N, C-alpha and C positions, 0 to 999 in steps of 0.2 A: 186738719192737716191733709196735706196732699199725699196721695199714695205714691206718686212718682218720687216725691222728695224722700218719703220713708224708704222706698226701695233703693234709691240712690245712696242714702245714708247707711242703710244696711249693707249694701254692696261695698261701699267705701270701707266700712268697718270690717267686713269679711275679708276684703282684699288686703287691708292693713294687717289684720290678724294673720292672714295666710302668708303675707310677706315677712312678718316677724317670725312666724313658725318656720318658714322656709329659710330665713337667715339663721335661726337657731340650729335647724337641721344641717344646714350647710356648714356652720361653725363646728357642730359635733362631728360631722363627716371629716372635716379638715383635721380636727384633733385625733380622731381615730386613725385617719390615714397617716398622720405624723407618728402616732404610737406604733402603728403597724410597720412603718418604714424603719423606725428605731429598733423594733423587735427583729425585723428582717436583717438589719445591719449586725445586731448582736448575734443572731443565729448564724449569719454568714461568717462572722469572725470566729465564733465557737467551732463551726464546721471546718474552717480553715485550720484552726489550731489543732483540732482533733485529727484532721487529715495529715497535718505535719507530724503529729505524734505517731500516728499509725505508719506513715511512710518511714519515719526514723526507726521505729521498731522493726519494720520489715527489712529496711536496709541493714540494720544491725544483725538481724538473723541471717540474711544472705551473706553478709561479710563474715560472720562467724562460721557459716557452713563452708564458705570458700576457703577460709583459713584451715578448717579441719580437713577439707579435701586436699589442699596443698600439702598439709603435714602428712596425710596418709600417702600421697604420691611420693613425697620426699622419703618417708620411712620405707616404703616399698622399694624405691630405688636403692636406698642404703642397704636394705636387707639383700637385695639382688646382687649388689656389688660385694657384700661380705660373703654371700654364697658362692659367687664366682671366685673370690679370693680363696675361700676354703677348698673349692674344687681344684683350682690350679695348685694350691699348696699341697694338697693330698697327692695329686699326680706327681709333683716334684719330689715329695717325700718318698713315695713308693718307688720312684726312679732311683733313689739312693741304694736300693737293694742290688743294683747292678754295679755299684761303686766298690772298688777293692777295699776301701776302708770300712765298709758296712759291717763286716765280721767283728772288727775291733769295737765298733759302736755297740753291737749286740752284747759283747762281753762286758763292757762298762755298765750298760743298762741292767744286765743280769746281776752284776755285783751290787748295784744300787738297790735292786729289788730285794736281794738276800739281806742286805744290811738293814733294810726297813722291816722286813717280815721275819727274818731269822733264817738260820741255816737249813731248817726243815721245809722251807717254802717250796711249793711246786712251781717250777718255772716253765713257761711255754715260750720257746724262742722262735721268732719269725713265723707267727701264725699265717696261714694262707690268706691272701687278699688284704692283710693288715700290716704285716711286718712288725718289727719291734719286739717287745716282750710283754707278756702278761704273767702275773705271779699271784699265788694264793697260799695263805697259811691260815687254816681254820676259817673264821668268818671275815678275816682281813684280806684285802687284795689290793694290788696296784695295777694300773693299766698304762703301760708305756708303749702301746702300739703306735704306729706312725700316725694314724688319724687322730688318736687321743692327744698325741704330742702337738699336732697341728692345731687342734681345738684349743689347747692350753695357750699356745703362742698367740692365737687370734684373740682369745679372751684377754690376755695380758696387754695386747695392743689396743684394746677398746678405747682408752683415753686418747691415744694417738690417732686412732681412726676418726674419732669425733672431730678433731681439728681439720680433717679433710672435708667435712661437710660444711664448714663455715666459710 
């Protein structure tokens, strides 16, 4: 046998085997690449979904914080208005002390205090800076000072004041 023919046959066989192996490796690479691309698509979709969930939670937290802040601002404004109402009403009530009918009011309120606490009640009429009447009998007392009366009226108006905020 001729060595050249043997070499040629071995080379052809090696080239054929190398081509087959190369085709197998190429096919395996294509499969792995397709698997990797599928995994990448799945991971991308999972990342997108997780990103959407995270963004939705963050948006919900920001929206809730904005609602809380808006409520705080609204409540602060409402309290400010009620405080302004109370201040103006107290000023107006204290202005009643200059009215000629004020003495008659003090008498009626004193009588109401006595009827509530009894004839032995200690009555303080027109306390400085407060006006109105305070009375005490033992541990019981009533406060009909002008600021206390204003506070009662504002408290009773609470439901009506609520309609102003809507």
